[in-house]
N, C-alpha and C positions, 0 to 999 in steps of 0.2 A: 504494500500500500504506500501511497505518497505521504511523506513526512513533511509537515509544515514548519515554517520558521517559528511560529508561536509555540508549537510543541517542544521544539529544541530549547527555546528560551525558558519555558516552564521547567523543563527537566534540569537545565543548568542552574536555575535559581533554587531548585529543591536540593540539589546534590553538590553544587560547586564544581561540577565536572566541566571539562573543556568542551568547546563547541563540537569538534569532530567526534569526541567520545560520546557526547550526548546524542548526536545524530545516529551514530553507529548503533548505540544501545536501542534506540527506537526502531531502527530498521531491523535489527536482529529479533525484536520482539513484537513486530507487526503493529507498532504504535501504542502498545500497552504500557502505560506510564509506570504502574507498580512493578511490572516485570522488568522494565528498563532500569528502574532504580536498583532492583536486586541484581541485575546483570552487571551494573557498574560496581556494585559492592563486591561481587565475585572477582572482578578485575583489579581489586586492590584499592578501590576508592571508598570503601565502607566507612573509614574514619572521617573522611571529608564529608560524607553525607550525614553522619550522625552528629558531627560537631558544628555544622554550618549554622545552627541556631544560637550558638553561644555568643555572648557579647565579647567582641575583640576591641579593647580600648587601650591596650598597650602597644608596643611596637617601636618603629623607627620612622623618622623623617630623614630622607636623603636628598642632598643637593648635588647637581652636576652642572658644569659650565662648559660650553664649547664656543669660543670666540665671543660674539655679542649676544649669545643666548644662554639663559640660565633656567633651570627647571628644579622644582621641588616636588617630591612625591611622598605620600604617607602610606605605609603598609602596616596594618595592625595585627596584633596577636593577642592572645588572652592574658599572658603574663609578661612581666618585664624580664623574666628569666630567659625567655625565647629570644628577646632582643639582644641578649649577650651571646647567643649561639652563632658561631662563625659561619655556619651554613646559611642561616637566616640573613646575616649581614651581607654575605656574598650575593644572595638572591636579590636583596633590596638594592644593592649597588648596581647590579645588572639591569634591574627595572628602571632605575634612574637614568642610566645611559640610554636605554631604549626610549625613554620619555622625551629625549632631546629631538627625536625624529617624528613626534606626533603632536597633535594639538588638543586632545581630549582624553579623559580617563577611559572612555569607551574604546577609543582607538588604541590606547595603551594596552588594554586587556587583550587585544588581538595581535599586538606587536610581538616580535620574536626575541627571545633570550636563549642563546645557545640552540637555536633552531626550533624552539618550542614556544607557542603562544604564552604570554605572561599569565593568562588565566589558568592554563594547564600547569605551568610551573608552580604557581601558588597551590593549586589543588594537590599536586604531588607532594609539596612540602607539608601540607596539612596531614596527609596520610602517613608521611615519614616521621614527623615530629610529634603529632598527636594533639595539636591545638588548632582551633579555628583561626584562620588568617584571612584578611580582606585587603584588597587594593582599594583604598578609600578615596583618594583624590590626588590631583596634580595641579600645578600652577606654573606659569612661565612668565619671564620678563625678557626684554631685549633692549639693547642700548649700545652706545659707543663703548662704554665700560660697564662690565657686570662683575660684581663682587659678591662674596658669600661669607657667612659665619654660621657655625653650628655650635649650639650651647649644649652642655652635658653630652659631649661626643662619646659614642660607644666605640667608634673607630673612625678612620679618616672619612670625612664627608657625610657623616650621618650621626644622629643623636636625637635628643628630645625636642629641640627647637631648631628649625632650619630657616635661615633668612637669606634672601637675595635682594640686591640693590642694583638698579639700572641708572646710569647717569650719562649725561653729555659732558665730556671733558673730565678733569680730575684724574685721580690715580686709583689703582686697585686698593692700595693701602688705606686711602681715605674712605673708599667705598666699604671696606671691611670695618672701619671704625663706625660708620653710619649703621652698618648691619648689626654691630654689637649694641649700639644704642637702641635699635628697633627691637632686638631680642629682649632688652630690659624694660623699655618704656611701653611697648605694645601699642603704638598709635593706631587709631581706627581707620585713618585714611592719610593719603599723601598731603592733601590740602582741603580747604573748605569746599571747593567745587566737586570733590570726589566723595564727600560725605553723603550718607543716606539722608535725604531731605527730611524724612520722618523723624530721624534722631534729633536733628537740629530743631525742628518745630516742637517736639516734645519737651526738650530742654528749655526752649524759649517760653513755653506755656508755664512750666514749673517756676521759672524766674519771674514771670508776670504775677503769678499767684503769691509768691513770696514777697515781692516788692509791694503789692497792694495791701498785704497784711500789715505793712509798716504804717499805713495811714498817711503817708506823705503826699504832697501835691503831685498831680499827673506828670508835670514836666520833670520833676525830680525822679519820679518812678521810671520814666523813659530813659533817663541817663543811667539810672541804676541797672536797668535791664541791658542797655547797650554795653556797659562796662563788664557785667557778669558774663554776657555771651562772648565778648572778646576773649575773656579769660578762659572760658570753657573751650572755645575753638583752639586756642593756643595749647591747651592741655591735651587735646585728643588728636590733633593733626601733626604729622611728622615735622613739617616745615616750621611750625610754630613752637615746638617744644624746645626747652633749654637743652643744648647739646651735652650729652653725658660727659664728654671729655673736657668740656669747657662751658659750664652752666651760665657763664656771663653772656653768651651769645646763643641765638637760636640755631637750630639745625640748618635753616635756610641761609643764615648769615655765614655759618661755618662752611657751607658748601660754596658760597660766593668767594670766600677767602681762599678756598682750595682750588678755585677755577673750575668749579663743577656745578651742574644743575641736575638735581635728582628728578628723574622722570618716572620712576615706578619702584615698587618694592613688593615683596611677598614675605609674610611671616607665617610659618606653619608649625603648629605645636601638636605633638602626639596626643590623640584622644580628645582634643578640645571639641566641645559640643556633643560628645557621646554620653548618654545617660547610662550609668552602670547600676544595675539593681543590686542592692546590698541586703544581706540577711544577717540577723544576729545569730550568735552561736546556738542558742536554744532552738531557733527555727531550723537551723541546719541539722541538728540532732533529730528533731521531730520528723523532718523530711526523710532522713536516712532510716529511721525506725519504721516508717511506713513503707519502705522499699521503693 
């Protein structure tokens, strides 16, 4: 029978298997989904299928640069112990290199590492290491100069926080200094124009409410709001923040002094935004007792 793309997609999501493996499993089992899952398990993918539902919030962020292009990728695991595994690190490094040649995480999943799609490479690692792993995201920057910094590095080019900075002019050394600043200060955007408008409006409304509680005249309130919004924007935009290496100047001024213009950045931290369900010890014991 004809196997559809939607069937292949469904099986891949259920098992974490690679595209070709999923298609072959369906062909071999006449499109029967349950039988295809069992077929994949008999071929050594049982662990991947069983563990695909577990939360993977640890892992590594890796950065790679090729000329004027830089990329950051996040590959998650269930525990930080796996992030220290040399095999896992080698895999993540290979994925980062593959990411230099694609423009989306979907395309990266199909890109080849050592002749095998990234999705299959990860699935094989799940079966071998015994933990759920996911290719979560990637991001790119480009510019005349691209520099990077990795915080809490597990090995060269990968760790808990990866930062990329793109600039016109300047030096890689200055770019690395800016990247270190970004790792620590975690700006929300490069400048005001790149901020989410809803974030700015929400803060403005908060400041309006606070100012009006003071009972001061409207013209005074307007000046209060203007000053507080200016401070807010300086605190959350990269160019407005005091430069970590010289707090007497802003990052924007430091860049000008270095003959550079910062055109973009990426800050990626392992597990940010992932909700991890936690149980207390008593609940874990109760669950174990129930089998």
